[in-house]
C-alpha positions as CSV (number, residue, x, y, z in Angstrom):
1,M,58.6,-37.3,-70.2
2,T,56.8,-34.0,-70.6
3,S,53.4,-35.5,-71.0
4,L,54.0,-37.5,-67.7
5,L,55.1,-34.3,-66.0
6,R,52.1,-32.4,-67.4
7,S,49.7,-35.0,-66.0
8,L,51.5,-35.0,-62.6
9,S,51.4,-31.2,-62.6
10,E,47.6,-31.2,-63.1
11,E,46.9,-34.0,-60.7
12,W,49.0,-32.7,-57.8
13,E,48.7,-29.0,-58.7
14,I,52.5,-28.6,-58.8
15,P,53.9,-26.1,-61.4
16,L,55.3,-27.9,-64.5
17,S,58.5,-25.8,-64.2
18,T,59.0,-27.2,-60.6
19,L,58.7,-30.8,-61.8
20,K,61.0,-30.2,-64.8
21,L,63.6,-28.7,-62.5
22,N,63.4,-31.6,-60.0
23,A,63.6,-34.2,-62.8
24,R,66.7,-32.5,-64.2
25,I,68.3,-32.5,-60.7
26,L,67.5,-36.2,-60.2
27,R,69.0,-36.9,-63.6
28,E,72.2,-35.0,-62.8
29,L,72.5,-37.0,-59.5
30,N,72.2,-40.2,-61.6
31,L,69.0,-41.2,-59.8
32,I,66.8,-41.3,-62.9
33,S,67.3,-41.2,-66.6
34,Y,65.1,-40.1,-69.5
35,G,65.4,-39.1,-73.1
36,S,65.4,-35.7,-74.8
37,I,63.3,-33.9,-77.4
38,R,65.3,-35.6,-80.2
39,E,65.8,-39.0,-78.5
40,K,62.5,-40.2,-77.0
41,R,62.9,-42.7,-74.1
42,D,60.8,-43.6,-71.1
43,A,61.9,-42.3,-67.8
44,R,63.5,-45.0,-65.5
45,V,65.0,-45.2,-62.1
46,E,68.8,-45.9,-62.2
47,K,70.6,-48.3,-59.9
48,L,71.6,-45.5,-57.5
49,G,68.0,-44.3,-57.5
50,S,66.8,-47.8,-56.6
51,F,69.3,-47.9,-53.8
52,V,68.1,-44.6,-52.4
53,L,64.5,-45.7,-52.7
54,G,65.3,-48.8,-50.8
55,L,66.8,-46.8,-48.0
56,L,63.7,-44.6,-47.8
57,E,61.3,-47.5,-48.0
58,D,63.1,-49.9,-45.7
59,E,61.3,-50.2,-42.4
60,D,62.2,-53.7,-41.4
61,D,65.5,-52.7,-39.7
62,G,64.0,-49.8,-37.9
63,A,65.7,-47.1,-39.9
64,L,63.5,-44.2,-40.8
65,L,64.3,-41.0,-42.6
66,R,62.0,-38.0,-42.3
67,F,62.2,-34.7,-44.1
68,A,60.5,-31.5,-43.3
69,D,58.4,-29.8,-45.9
């Protein structure tokens, strides 16, 4: 997970600490899961995370969510 976050940090110029904090928050909300230092595992989107992504990406029914920066 850290190598992925490191590459995202460099590509998007976002501090690594910010990405780690947000990943931890998403995991606590059961939107994503990932391993630990001792238990290596690929990051994945959980069922609830897929549901939320579907809501955000669904444009067929006219629903649209917008967030301010």
